[in-house]
BAFI-3210 file (N, C-alpha, C; in Angstrom, 3 decimals, decimal comma, padded with zeros to 6 digits):
// residues 325
n [1|2|3|4|5|6|7|8|9|10|11|12|13|14|15|16|17|18|19|20|21|22|23|24|25|26|27|28|29|30|31|32|33|34|35|36|37|38|39|40|41|42|43|44|45|46|47|48|49|50|51|52|53|54|55|56|57|58|59|60|61|62|63|64|65|66|67|68|69|70|71|72|73|74|75|76|77|78|79|80|81|82|83|84|85|86|87|88|89|90|91|92|93|94|95|96|97|98|99|100|101|102|103|104|105|106|107|108|109|110|111|112|113|114|115|116|117|118|119|120|121|122|123|124|125|126|127|128|129|130|131|132|133|134|135|136|137|138|139|140|141|142|143|144|145|146|147|148|149|150|151|152|153|154|155|156|157|158|159|160|161|162|163|164|165|166|167|168|169|170|171|172|173|174|175|176|177|178|179|180|181|182|183|184|185|186|187|188|189|190|191|192|193|194|195|196|197|198|199|200|201|202|203|204|205|206|207|208|209|210|211|212|213|214|215|216|217|218|219|220|221|222|223|224|225|226|227|228|229|230|231|232|233|234|235|236|237|238|239|240|241|242|243|244|245|246|247|248|249|250|251|252|253|254|255|256|257|258|259|260|261|262|263|264|265|266|267|268|269|270|271|272|273|274|275|276|277|278|279|280|281|282|283|284|285|286|287|288|289|290|291|292|293|294|295|296|297|298|299|300|301|302|303|304|305|306|307|308|309|310|311|312|313|314|315|316|317|318|319|320|321|322|323|324|325]
n.u [076,423|076,089|078,134|077,032|076,912|078,293|075,982|075,103|074,869|076,346|078,892|079,330|079,203|081,413|083,444|083,237|083,893|086,560|087,637|087,165|088,753|091,260|091,444|091,403|093,761|095,679|095,362|096,038|098,727|099,810|099,342|100,107|100,271|100,998|099,734|098,209|096,814|094,885|093,973|090,927|090,264|092,551|094,616|096,684|098,940|098,030|098,589|100,712|101,482|103,615|104,496|104,652|106,549|108,776|108,970|109,438|111,387|111,285|111,007|108,543|108,174|108,843|106,661|104,237|102,068|102,659|101,819|100,623|102,013|104,342|106,032|108,810|108,468|106,175|106,502|105,721|104,286|102,153|100,652|099,969|098,444|096,327|095,234|094,399|092,379|090,561|089,933|088,674|086,377|085,183|085,524|086,928|089,750|091,999|095,064|096,553|099,130|101,537|104,547|106,791|109,479|111,832|113,540|116,181|116,588|115,557|113,123|109,679|106,834|103,514|100,161|097,733|095,232|092,646|090,239|087,468|086,094|083,886|084,798|083,743|082,072|083,752|085,467|087,795|090,706|091,771|094,597|095,594|098,437|099,853|102,533|103,459|105,609|107,056|105,032|104,584|107,058|106,930|104,735|105,753|107,887|106,482|105,102|107,299|108,302|106,170|106,282|108,763|108,221|106,261|107,781|109,561|107,763|107,118|109,383|111,998|114,310|116,863|117,612|116,643|114,677|111,161|108,749|106,915|104,354|103,918|104,046|101,740|099,719|100,183|100,283|097,668|096,415|097,806|097,077|094,349|094,529|095,933|094,166|091,941|092,914|093,612|096,217|099,456|101,219|104,123|105,610|108,351|109,625|112,123|114,878|117,810|120,014|120,749|120,973|120,925|123,246|125,211|124,737|125,233|127,929|129,331|128,030|125,236|125,516|127,085|125,306|123,390|124,859|124,963|122,244|121,887|123,492|122,112|119,760|120,723|121,432|118,902|117,707|119,346|118,801|116,147|113,165|111,591|108,902|108,799|108,445|110,350|110,721|111,418|110,428|110,528|112,809|115,184|113,861|112,758|110,737|109,905|107,899|106,597|105,097|103,015|104,584|105,348|105,220|107,566|109,338|109,423|110,562|113,083|114,140|114,320|116,263|118,415|118,838|119,482|121,927|123,548|123,571|125,285|127,671|128,181|130,295|130,696|131,808|132,994|134,029|136,603|136,993|136,186|133,102|131,801|130,542|127,098|124,044|120,915|117,538|114,662|111,234|108,711|105,772|102,838|100,334|097,585|097,900|098,758|097,257|094,716|094,463|096,137|096,803|096,635|098,569|100,942|101,025|101,400|103,904|105,434|105,206|106,578|109,119|109,699|109,929|112,193|114,103|113,947|114,883|117,556|118,571|119,738|118,265|115,761|112,326|109,221|105,857|103,636|105,083|106,803|109,489|112,445|113,470|116,721|117,597|120,216|121,991]
n.v [004,838|007,814|010,709|014,071|016,107|019,255|021,783|022,876|025,650|026,509|025,700|027,283|029,799|029,687|029,423|031,855|033,579|032,868|033,569|036,302|037,045|036,327|038,076|040,536|040,219|040,187|042,784|044,227|043,534|044,418|047,085|050,542|052,308|052,779|050,463|049,816|047,522|047,646|046,598|047,676|048,089|047,958|049,189|047,750|046,705|044,629|043,836|044,628|046,137|045,273|047,595|049,690|048,678|048,662|051,403|052,712|051,184|049,530|046,271|043,636|042,358|044,382|045,964|044,430|043,300|045,372|048,475|051,401|053,737|052,687|052,122|053,088|055,388|056,639|057,718|059,936|059,938|061,071|062,567|060,511|058,811|060,489|060,852|058,244|057,950|059,834|058,606|056,277|057,396|058,831|057,322|057,962|059,572|062,054|063,136|065,579|066,296|064,842|064,338|061,631|059,703|057,628|054,519|054,787|057,462|059,185|061,652|061,570|063,062|062,495|061,545|060,708|058,512|057,176|054,626|053,108|049,885|047,014|043,618|040,489|041,001|042,282|045,273|046,900|048,768|050,504|051,906|054,106|055,110|057,499|058,393|061,628|063,160|064,066|065,453|067,482|068,760|069,752|071,475|073,277|074,320|075,610|077,551|078,998|079,962|081,557|083,421|084,579|085,729|087,532|089,165|090,223|091,703|093,814|095,141|097,496|097,001|098,089|099,414|097,830|098,684|099,112|099,412|101,880|100,934|099,221|101,079|102,646|100,771|100,076|102,446|103,435|101,463|101,753|104,334|104,035|102,418|104,018|106,106|104,874|104,123|106,505|107,565|108,867|109,508|109,666|111,170|111,222|112,798|112,702|113,799|113,659|116,333|118,205|115,949|115,336|116,505|114,835|112,542|113,611|114,291|112,005|109,844|107,553|105,125|105,749|107,404|105,500|104,087|105,928|106,050|103,441|103,440|105,297|103,881|101,791|103,257|104,069|101,573|100,677|102,334|102,181|101,447|098,320|098,520|100,617|101,990|102,006|103,423|103,535|106,109|106,962|107,634|109,731|110,086|109,398|107,828|107,740|106,109|106,502|104,784|105,600|107,687|110,851|114,391|115,592|113,390|112,490|114,674|114,704|112,305|112,941|114,986|113,476|111,716|113,563|114,600|112,272|111,429|113,232|112,275|110,049|107,944|107,351|104,908|104,543|102,860|102,725|105,278|107,906|109,424|112,816|114,335|113,901|115,769|116,049|117,057|117,462|116,838|117,075|115,633|115,099|112,896|113,742|116,324|117,562|116,483|114,058|111,999|109,734|110,995|113,760|113,960|113,200|115,218|117,434|116,833|116,871|119,542|120,695|119,635|120,875|123,538|123,303|122,863|125,254|127,071|126,682|124,073|120,909|120,951|120,515|120,666|121,346|120,548|123,219|125,080|128,154|128,465|126,616|126,003|125,653|124,086|123,025|124,389]
n.w [090,238|088,425|088,692|089,393|086,609|085,474|084,603|081,317|081,002|083,183|082,505|080,246|081,431|083,187|081,352|079,985|082,052|082,554|080,097|080,154|082,364|081,385|079,219|080,577|082,033|080,042|079,007|081,300|081,617|079,250|079,170|078,592|080,588|084,056|086,466|089,527|091,823|094,651|097,968|099,133|101,778|103,397|101,985|101,020|098,514|095,894|093,326|090,539|087,446|084,578|083,229|085,125|086,847|085,161|084,615|087,116|088,294|090,519|091,887|091,435|093,880|095,624|095,549|095,965|098,559|100,223|101,732|100,025|100,767|101,715|099,733|097,761|095,743|096,722|099,255|100,748|103,429|105,002|103,109|101,298|102,929|103,605|101,069|100,602|102,527|101,560|099,162|100,031|101,071|098,952|096,700|094,443|093,115|091,903|090,619|088,804|088,289|089,538|091,239|090,922|092,071|090,581|091,276|090,524|090,796|088,891|088,018|087,596|086,134|086,770|085,913|088,117|088,806|090,701|091,340|092,992|092,885|092,614|093,016|092,720|094,893|096,697|097,626|095,568|094,804|091,975|090,674|088,256|086,557|084,740|082,702|082,274|081,756|079,427|078,165|080,044|079,911|077,303|077,572|079,461|078,020|076,019|077,522|078,497|076,100|075,278|077,320|076,781|074,275|075,031|076,689|074,817|073,343|074,968|075,598|074,937|072,450|072,316|074,734|076,788|078,463|079,343|076,676|074,706|074,244|076,423|078,476|077,995|078,458|081,149|082,654|082,656|084,192|086,632|087,363|087,868|090,110|092,034|092,239|093,320|095,805|096,822|096,517|095,523|092,416|090,527|087,606|085,461|082,753|080,389|078,347|076,179|076,063|073,149|071,517|068,829|067,860|068,871|067,342|064,820|065,058|065,990|064,885|064,389|065,706|067,900|069,199|069,870|071,757|073,841|074,527|075,416|077,731|079,278|079,591|081,169|083,431|084,368|084,888|086,915|089,022|089,943|091,816|092,681|091,995|090,214|086,865|084,243|081,065|077,563|075,687|073,113|070,445|071,842|074,184|077,472|079,980|083,377|085,564|088,746|091,019|093,788|094,636|096,013|095,148|096,095|096,400|093,753|092,467|093,732|092,741|090,034|090,096|090,998|088,826|086,834|087,814|087,927|085,303|084,150|085,033|083,584|081,726|078,587|076,542|073,266|070,523|071,604|072,566|074,874|075,002|074,770|077,801|078,780|079,084|080,759|080,263|082,233|082,904|085,344|086,622|088,610|089,765|091,676|091,238|088,847|086,860|086,046|084,344|082,087|079,697|080,349|082,361|081,028|079,153|080,820|081,947|079,637|078,871|080,977|080,541|078,104|078,943|080,514|078,559|077,199|079,086|079,418|079,484|080,875|083,192|085,805|085,656|087,175|086,558|085,902|087,350|087,397|087,611|088,468|091,378|092,645|090,580|088,443|085,806]
ca.u [075,652|076,893|078,255|076,344|077,739|077,944|075,013|075,705|074,972|077,433|080,129|079,464|079,502|082,789|084,324|083,215|084,643|087,987|088,010|087,201|089,931|092,431|091,486|091,821|095,177|096,491|095,310|096,774|100,166|100,264|098,989|101,197|100,184|101,205|098,501|098,306|095,574|094,996|092,865|090,265|090,155|093,852|095,579|097,761|099,053|097,827|099,161|101,346|101,720|105,012|104,865|105,039|107,822|109,803|109,084|109,971|112,575|111,083|110,566|107,185|108,205|108,930|105,323|103,156|101,924|103,044|100,879|101,084|102,988|105,550|106,827|109,700|107,996|105,005|106,819|105,158|103,320|100,967|099,860|099,433|097,400|095,174|094,637|093,734|091,138|089,661|089,517|087,705|085,130|084,573|085,725|087,603|090,711|092,793|096,135|096,921|100,569|102,136|105,937|107,225|110,900|112,183|114,561|117,497|116,650|114,859|111,847|108,599|105,573|102,495|098,742|097,407|093,776|092,258|088,813|087,071|085,037|083,624|085,204|083,151|081,512|084,735|085,959|089,184|091,136|092,692|095,319|096,210|099,535|100,293|103,735|103,205|106,842|107,346|103,962|104,844|108,203|106,457|103,906|106,624|108,633|105,537|104,885|108,522|108,379|105,167|106,794|109,823|107,588|105,612|108,846|110,042|106,735|106,964|110,711|112,763|115,437|118,153|117,940|116,142|113,574|109,843|108,490|105,775|103,131|103,754|103,754|100,349|098,891|100,410|099,993|096,221|096,107|098,356|096,276|093,120|094,865|096,247|092,954|091,085|093,516|093,925|097,664|100,066|102,020|104,986|106,105|109,516|109,878|113,465|115,600|119,214|120,207|121,564|121,262|121,167|124,646|125,986|124,596|125,903|129,378|129,916|127,280|124,080|125,951|127,506|124,066|122,796|125,652|124,504|120,908|122,056|124,017|121,019|118,877|121,356|121,320|117,533|117,480|120,147|118,341|114,691|112,599|110,936|107,579|108,910|108,261|111,213|110,351|111,904|109,200|110,762|114,002|116,009|112,972|112,519|109,751|109,964|106,661|106,907|103,859|102,941|105,613|104,878|105,924|108,916|110,131|109,614|111,530|114,406|114,614|114,688|117,547|119,426|119,125|120,179|123,310|124,294|123,764|126,478|128,871|128,338|131,428|130,252|132,908|132,588|135,175|137,833|137,059|135,144|132,333|131,573|129,497|125,742|123,185|119,503|116,463|113,638|109,962|108,082|104,337|102,365|098,900|096,613|098,159|098,967|096,396|094,099|094,471|097,474|097,038|096,883|099,847|102,034|101,057|101,994|105,337|106,048|105,309|107,663|110,369|109,914|110,425|113,579|114,930|113,934|115,557|118,994|118,919|120,358|117,430|114,543|111,182|107,990|104,688|102,899|105,977|107,449|110,940|112,825|114,449|117,777|118,054|121,557|122,127]
ca.v [006,062|008,852|011,992|015,186|016,861|020,684|022,121|023,520|027,105|026,751|025,547|028,487|030,929|029,547|029,688|033,307|034,218|032,643|034,385|037,686|037,200|036,275|039,333|041,580|040,024|040,623|044,250|044,668|043,356|045,124|048,514|051,514|053,112|051,985|050,067|049,159|047,039|047,725|046,217|048,926|048,219|048,115|049,926|046,847|046,485|043,227|043,522|045,736|045,672|045,383|048,945|050,479|048,106|049,149|052,857|053,163|050,414|048,685|044,925|043,258|042,039|045,628|046,549|043,570|043,086|046,574|049,573|052,344|054,685|051,966|051,915|054,225|056,609|057,226|057,770|061,065|059,110|061,818|062,872|059,259|058,310|061,368|060,519|056,948|058,196|060,500|057,602|055,398|058,126|059,310|056,260|058,485|060,647|062,337|064,127|065,841|066,565|064,275|063,914|060,340|059,494|056,236|053,970|055,296|058,900|059,977|062,207|061,497|063,739|061,525|061,739|059,593|058,395|055,969|054,342|051,941|049,101|045,717|042,366|039,381|041,499|042,960|046,530|046,921|050,062|050,461|053,171|054,241|056,069|057,817|059,226|062,837|063,946|064,735|066,419|068,626|069,476|070,495|072,567|074,269|074,980|076,514|078,681|079,805|080,646|082,626|084,460|085,297|086,562|088,634|090,059|090,936|092,629|094,972|095,706|098,190|096,098|098,767|099,789|096,865|099,271|098,875|100,255|102,801|100,128|098,761|102,264|103,042|099,767|100,026|103,731|103,484|100,578|102,331|105,501|103,530|101,896|105,091|106,893|104,097|104,092|107,892|107,687|109,731|108,835|110,639|110,896|112,001|112,715|113,261|113,476|114,063|117,645|118,262|114,569|115,325|116,855|113,611|111,698|114,251|114,309|110,665|108,824|106,994|104,036|106,390|107,822|104,305|103,756|106,841|105,605|102,211|103,810|105,910|102,776|101,101|104,148|103,989|100,239|100,515|103,203|102,165|100,510|097,197|098,898|101,680|101,563|102,797|103,171|104,377|106,640|107,109|108,429|109,899|110,410|108,328|108,132|106,937|106,190|106,197|104,561|105,970|108,696|112,231|115,367|115,758|112,204|112,469|115,736|114,234|111,290|113,638|115,639|112,421|111,244|114,634|114,677|111,068|111,369|114,025|111,513|108,876|107,900|106,464|104,495|104,144|102,581|103,010|106,675|108,358|110,495|114,001|114,147|114,241|116,399|115,722|117,952|116,603|117,423|116,299|115,835|114,182|112,677|114,305|117,768|118,078|115,767|112,857|110,966|109,539|112,021|115,059|113,896|113,205|116,564|118,330|116,521|117,302|121,005|121,000|119,316|121,916|124,721|123,027|123,077|126,678|127,872|126,480|122,649|120,384|121,402|119,812|121,558|120,733|121,043|124,306|126,017|129,114|128,275|125,363|126,367|124,685|123,357|123,435|124,274]
ca.w [090,048|087,778|089,383|088,729|085,662|085,413|083,571|080,149|081,212|084,116|081,736|079,402|082,314|083,654|080,202|079,744|083,141|082,316|078,936|080,611|083,212|080,519|078,460|081,516|082,381|078,898|078,982|082,477|081,408|078,041|079,278|078,527|081,798|085,249|087,150|090,826|092,404|096,111|098,836|099,490|103,226|104,058|101,163|100,644|097,068|095,553|092,020|089,839|086,073|084,132|082,801|086,300|087,318|084,241|084,710|088,397|088,640|091,697|091,519|091,842|095,311|096,388|095,544|096,436|100,002|100,959|101,582|099,017|101,328|102,114|098,513|097,539|095,079|097,371|100,676|101,483|104,156|105,412|101,921|100,750|103,817|103,446|099,771|100,748|103,259|100,624|098,188|100,691|101,273|097,704|095,707|093,249|093,382|090,703|090,681|087,412|088,150|090,743|090,995|091,456|091,819|090,326|092,165|090,105|091,040|087,873|088,466|086,615|086,395|086,387|086,176|089,019|088,941|091,444|091,439|093,775|092,239|093,235|092,372|093,469|096,135|097,531|097,062|095,111|094,266|090,830|090,462|086,937|086,665|083,370|082,622|081,475|081,854|078,156|077,931|080,910|079,348|076,131|078,063|080,091|076,947|075,360|078,428|078,500|074,813|075,315|078,216|076,048|073,251|075,749|077,130|073,635|072,861|075,868|075,873|073,904|072,183|072,456|076,114|077,766|079,222|078,768|075,513|074,798|074,324|077,811|079,284|077,814|079,129|082,586|083,285|082,886|085,314|087,852|087,731|088,484|091,433|092,982|092,456|094,223|097,140|097,171|096,597|094,525|091,383|089,870|086,253|085,018|081,312|080,194|077,109|076,123|075,446|071,925|071,100|067,381|067,591|069,108|066,159|063,675|065,279|066,182|064,162|065,113|066,588|069,151|069,851|070,487|072,951|074,896|074,954|076,200|079,050|080,024|079,962|082,304|084,589|084,876|085,454|088,127|090,104|090,095|092,770|092,011|091,487|089,213|085,471|083,363|079,669|076,468|075,097|071,673|070,170|073,043|075,297|078,439|081,020|084,593|086,341|090,140|091,779|095,206|094,940|096,151|094,312|096,623|096,057|092,297|092,143|094,173|091,791|088,791|090,348|091,083|087,469|086,113|088,288|087,586|083,847|083,854|085,410|082,723|080,791|077,513|075,666|071,926|069,658|072,337|072,994|075,790|074,380|075,593|078,817|078,356|080,087|080,601|080,682|082,815|083,313|086,416|086,866|089,652|089,953|090,772|091,199|087,491|085,927|086,595|083,306|081,523|078,672|080,978|083,076|080,045|078,562|081,824|082,032|078,378|078,929|081,918|079,843|077,104|079,646|080,914|077,356|076,875|080,099|079,469|079,425|082,074|084,304|086,182|085,786|087,673|085,834|086,529|088,034|086,500|087,708|089,129|092,426|092,938|089,390|088,009|084,363]
c.u [076,565|076,933|077,503|077,322|077,339|076,938|075,704|075,878|076,084|078,778|080,390|079,856|080,939|083,772|084,404|084,024|086,136|088,480|088,143|088,431|091,211|092,590|091,961|093,304|096,089|096,532|096,142|098,277|100,689|100,026|100,232|101,049|100,492|099,877|098,862|096,918|095,758|093,769|092,237|090,168|091,490|094,838|096,749|097,750|098,956|098,441|099,740|101,671|103,158|105,440|105,346|106,355|108,976|110,040|109,812|111,161|112,469|110,550|109,135|107,134|108,272|107,596|104,312|103,266|102,555|101,949|101,492|102,186|104,249|106,479|107,547|109,095|106,886|105,249|106,520|103,975|102,037|100,053|099,208|098,305|096,139|094,451|093,865|092,400|090,099|089,094|088,483|086,345|084,417|084,729|086,321|088,572|091,593|093,822|096,626|098,416|101,267|103,577|106,215|108,690|111,180|113,318|115,947|117,610|115,940|113,503|110,847|107,439|104,471|101,104|098,283|095,894|093,453|090,742|088,607|085,970|084,960|084,135|084,715|082,705|082,475|085,248|087,449|089,486|092,068|093,282|095,957|097,207|100,108|101,486|103,454|104,446|107,110|106,283|104,169|106,024|107,774|105,601|104,755|107,422|107,750|105,291|106,096|108,658|107,382|105,640|107,892|109,232|106,899|106,651|109,377|109,051|106,613|108,300|111,264|114,052|116,786|118,547|117,538|115,036|112,240|109,632|107,212|104,462|102,871|103,407|102,270|099,403|098,968|100,040|098,500|095,841|096,597|097,547|094,951|093,396|095,102|095,035|092,039|091,607|093,923|095,425|098,160|100,816|102,817|105,415|107,285|109,694|111,215|113,977|117,008|119,324|121,141|121,929|121,578|122,634|125,568|125,946|125,345|127,420|129,980|129,219|126,190|124,479|126,414|126,288|123,378|123,540|125,238|123,153|120,990|122,562|122,937|120,008|119,421|121,262|119,930|117,263|118,191|119,551|116,817|114,302|111,907|109,617|107,630|108,823|109,124|110,959|111,155|110,666|109,313|111,966|114,883|115,168|112,722|111,467|109,970|108,674|106,964|105,604|104,029|103,970|104,989|105,641|107,364|109,823|110,426|110,645|112,952|114,985|115,054|116,041|118,686|119,822|119,891|121,655|124,125|124,487|125,017|127,770|129,110|129,568|131,102|131,424|132,355|133,821|136,477|137,980|135,923|134,430|132,171|130,479|128,126|125,042|121,739|118,642|115,310|112,402|109,266|106,609|103,864|100,838|098,581|096,781|098,194|098,132|095,867|093,989|095,886|097,793|097,376|098,208|101,027|102,161|101,713|103,491|106,072|106,212|106,431|109,025|110,702|110,457|111,864|114,523|115,064|114,791|117,027|119,473|119,643|119,588|116,306|113,440|109,973|106,814|103,995|103,763|106,661|108,963|111,207|113,884|115,459|118,249|119,389|121,654|123,259]
c.v [007,161|010,116|013,069|015,932|018,342|020,946|022,903|025,021|027,456|026,655|026,792|029,689|030,886|029,885|031,182|034,044|034,081|033,480|035,851|037,957|037,209|037,569|040,477|041,468|040,489|042,149|044,842|044,627|044,127|046,630|049,396|052,607|052,196|051,677|049,381|048,712|046,964|047,127|047,510|049,140|048,579|048,999|049,068|046,623|044,987|042,853|044,790|045,270|045,942|046,802|049,772|049,983|048,644|050,652|053,290|052,346|049,608|047,333|044,696|043,013|043,300|046,381|045,701|043,305|044,206|047,613|050,627|053,246|054,009|051,717|053,214|055,466|057,335|057,532|059,099|060,484|059,872|062,092|061,609|058,717|059,173|061,070|059,206|057,112|058,853|059,507|056,660|056,079|058,421|058,345|056,780|059,570|060,810|063,407|064,337|066,022|066,132|063,866|062,566|060,145|058,006|055,796|054,498|056,817|059,754|060,434|062,152|062,364|062,810|062,075|060,506|059,588|057,086|055,863|053,130|051,208|047,732|044,573|041,224|039,823|042,221|044,218|046,436|048,319|049,821|051,848|053,150|055,392|056,302|058,764|060,421|063,745|064,731|065,779|067,675|069,449|070,334|071,689|073,677|075,043|075,986|077,757|079,603|080,602|081,801|083,774|085,275|086,231|087,767|089,662|090,878|091,999|093,872|095,644|096,438|097,409|096,758|098,956|098,744|097,416|098,836|099,825|101,086|102,044|099,690|099,931|102,618|102,067|099,928|101,322|103,858|102,657|101,157|103,545|105,094|103,059|103,028|105,977|106,182|104,144|105,478|108,075|108,631|108,885|109,896|110,187|111,821|111,748|113,390|112,950|114,049|115,411|117,527|116,859|114,498|115,619|115,665|112,720|112,289|114,171|112,908|109,545|108,205|105,851|104,594|106,877|106,654|103,914|104,645|106,397|104,334|102,513|104,468|104,854|102,027|101,930|104,054|102,636|100,054|101,273|103,296|101,187|099,387|097,570|099,991|101,111|102,452|102,436|104,068|104,817|106,760|107,989|108,505|110,308|109,168|108,793|107,183|107,185|105,697|106,014|104,964|107,030|110,089|113,142|115,525|114,602|112,175|113,506|115,317|113,206|111,939|114,324|114,617|111,940|112,300|114,684|113,468|110,891|112,145|113,310|110,286|109,017|106,848|106,174|104,056|104,043|103,033|104,433|106,984|109,548|111,670|113,718|114,547|114,993|116,063|116,909|117,066|117,401|116,499|116,661|114,762|114,111|112,976|115,817|118,315|117,354|114,495|111,736|110,822|110,632|113,364|115,080|113,957|114,578|117,553|118,103|117,002|118,820|121,421|120,719|120,392|123,179|124,527|123,252|124,577|127,498|127,522|125,048|122,202|120,753|120,414|120,844|120,764|121,358|122,149|125,311|126,929|128,970|127,005|125,653|125,254|123,910|123,917|123,289|123,342]
c.w [089,478|088,611|088,611|087,829|085,684|084,305|082,462|080,369|082,196|083,415|080,896|080,250|082,802|082,539|079,914|080,799|082,927|081,144|079,330|081,459|082,387|079,733|079,350|081,834|081,261|078,812|080,120|082,227|080,207|078,115|079,254|079,577|082,966|085,917|088,458|091,249|093,912|096,788|099,365|100,989|103,868|103,304|100,728|099,128|096,787|094,212|091,410|088,436|085,632|083,770|083,984|086,883|086,469|084,432|085,983|088,894|089,919|091,249|091,981|093,347|096,183|096,413|096,319|097,935|100,827|100,779|100,664|099,551|101,865|100,928|098,185|096,919|095,821|098,847|101,368|102,253|104,462|104,229|101,366|101,617|103,723|102,135|099,855|101,481|102,343|099,625|098,792|100,841|099,959|096,534|094,399|093,689|092,147|091,026|089,253|087,218|089,431|090,451|091,667|091,104|091,683|091,250|091,820|090,230|090,020|088,406|087,319|087,082|085,901|086,661|086,934|089,246|089,642|091,517|092,330|093,011|092,893|092,378|093,255|094,859|097,040|096,836|096,764|094,578|093,083|090,647|089,081|086,980|085,273|083,409|081,704|081,476|080,570|077,834|078,769|080,402|078,167|076,563|078,676|079,050|076,221|076,215|078,470|077,212|074,755|076,204|077,531|075,002|073,885|076,187|075,956|073,183|073,732|076,180|074,658|073,678|072,424|073,917|077,156|078,642|078,622|077,596|075,694|074,936|075,770|078,721|079,207|078,516|080,651|083,283|083,581|084,105|086,643|088,310|088,380|089,912|092,432|093,240|093,453|095,656|097,638|097,448|095,518|093,500|090,641|088,484|085,969|083,527|081,058|078,799|077,159|075,427|074,244|071,416|069,601|067,063|067,867|067,874|064,964|063,807|065,279|065,396|065,037|066,036|067,934|069,929|070,535|071,759|074,127|075,438|075,793|077,602|079,910|080,471|081,166|083,577|085,207|085,536|086,785|089,306|090,157|091,192|091,997|091,382|090,419|087,798|084,576|081,891|078,726|075,696|073,582|071,427|071,394|074,247|076,163|079,436|082,191|085,371|087,755|090,929|093,244|095,604|094,993|095,191|094,783|096,248|094,570|091,870|092,551|093,201|090,477|088,952|090,389|089,679|086,666|086,507|087,837|086,090|083,453|084,186|084,535|081,835|079,734|076,594|074,317|071,041|070,311|072,815|073,944|075,157|075,337|076,625|078,278|079,478|079,751|080,976|081,132|083,194|084,293|086,509|087,834|089,632|091,416|090,640|089,771|086,442|086,556|085,569|082,764|080,507|079,313|081,728|082,113|079,397|079,519|081,941|080,789|078,361|079,872|081,287|078,809|077,759|080,106|079,744|077,068|077,836|080,282|079,448|080,698|083,325|084,591|086,339|086,260|086,945|086,621|087,255|087,019|086,513|088,443|090,165|092,633|091,731|088,953|086,515|083,997]
res [m|l|k|d|r|p|r|k|d|e|v|v|s|t|k|k|l|k|t|s|e|l|r|y|r|r|l|f|e|a|a|q|d|g|i|l|i|l|d|a|e|t|g|m|i|e|d|v|n|p|f|l|i|e|m|l|g|y|s|c|e|e|f|v|q|r|k|l|w|e|v|g|p|f|k|d|i|e|t|s|q|e|a|f|k|t|l|q|e|h|e|y|i|r|y|e|d|l|p|l|r|a|k|d|g|r|l|f|q|v|e|f|v|s|n|v|y|l|v|e|g|e|k|v|i|q|c|n|i|r|d|i|t|e|r|k|k|a|q|n|a|l|l|e|n|e|a|r|l|r|e|l|s|i|r|d|h|l|t|g|l|f|n|r|r|y|l|e|e|t|l|e|r|e|l|l|r|v|a|r|k|q|l|s|l|g|i|i|l|l|d|v|d|d|f|k|s|f|n|d|t|y|g|h|a|a|g|d|a|i|l|q|e|l|g|s|l|l|l|k|h|v|r|g|e|d|i|p|c|r|y|g|g|d|e|f|i|l|v|l|p|d|a|s|l|g|v|t|r|e|r|a|d|f|l|r|e|n|a|g|n|l|q|v|l|f|e|g|k|t|l|d|p|v|s|l|s|l|g|v|a|v|f|h|e|h|g|s|t|s|a|s|l|l|k|a|a|d|a|a|l|y|r|a|k|q|e|g|k|g|l|v|m|v|a|g|c|e|s|s|p|g|a|v|p]
***
């Protein structure tokens, strides 16, 4: 009696299955992303492709029949176990920027995507691990370059202080903040007395050296929240968020006194001492808008010049008690 032969459709089906398995195996082994196959119930690794072995430097034996969090690169046990629980519940998980350390110590940034699917009625987890290290480097380089360009766009190249553009942007924002919180804000407008004579006597390069020293003085003696700016030419502005009139006036006196102690070296010679004239205005006593505050500070600075230079004048005051010419 002849044995039962497989039906033709069964032969075709078996052949298709083998072809499909072979195709999958070839794709699995040739993939340019790392792939892990896990048991969905236990988290045990059942297979790993050559790309991941090559990338991380762990052998096949160091992956297979171990749970994900038992393998070197994934040894943040708590995080890995939590991710596994999430995956079991939602059948999908994605990390866009996951750091993995190779066996030789190299750090890779990877995109990690896991899905749960059925194979012959059993749930299997496939983890796809894409190396995005170079992409992240390029993105970071782009962000750093944008930050540098932004910094250049808001800084005065000579003194390192903020420029007028930044002042105009920031002062409006600060005024809205202090008005909302019912706080004060001080402004000091200052310039160098007889600056033109420095340029005429020593040349513009010497004048630039003076401006640089004044820029350094302002940077050295500001709080983190203060906004020191070069307004233009030899004019500077210091914005003091949350500062009262008394505090702003004290800071102006301090700058006036310390400017007189500057020793500016130029071409091996110490230049003549400089003096500053300063105008002080405070929100909201002397104005409630940037334009009105700057106008008040400018008028105070003009009076300081008129009354002898080397003085601090407060907006709206006829004299400046205690100012030293």
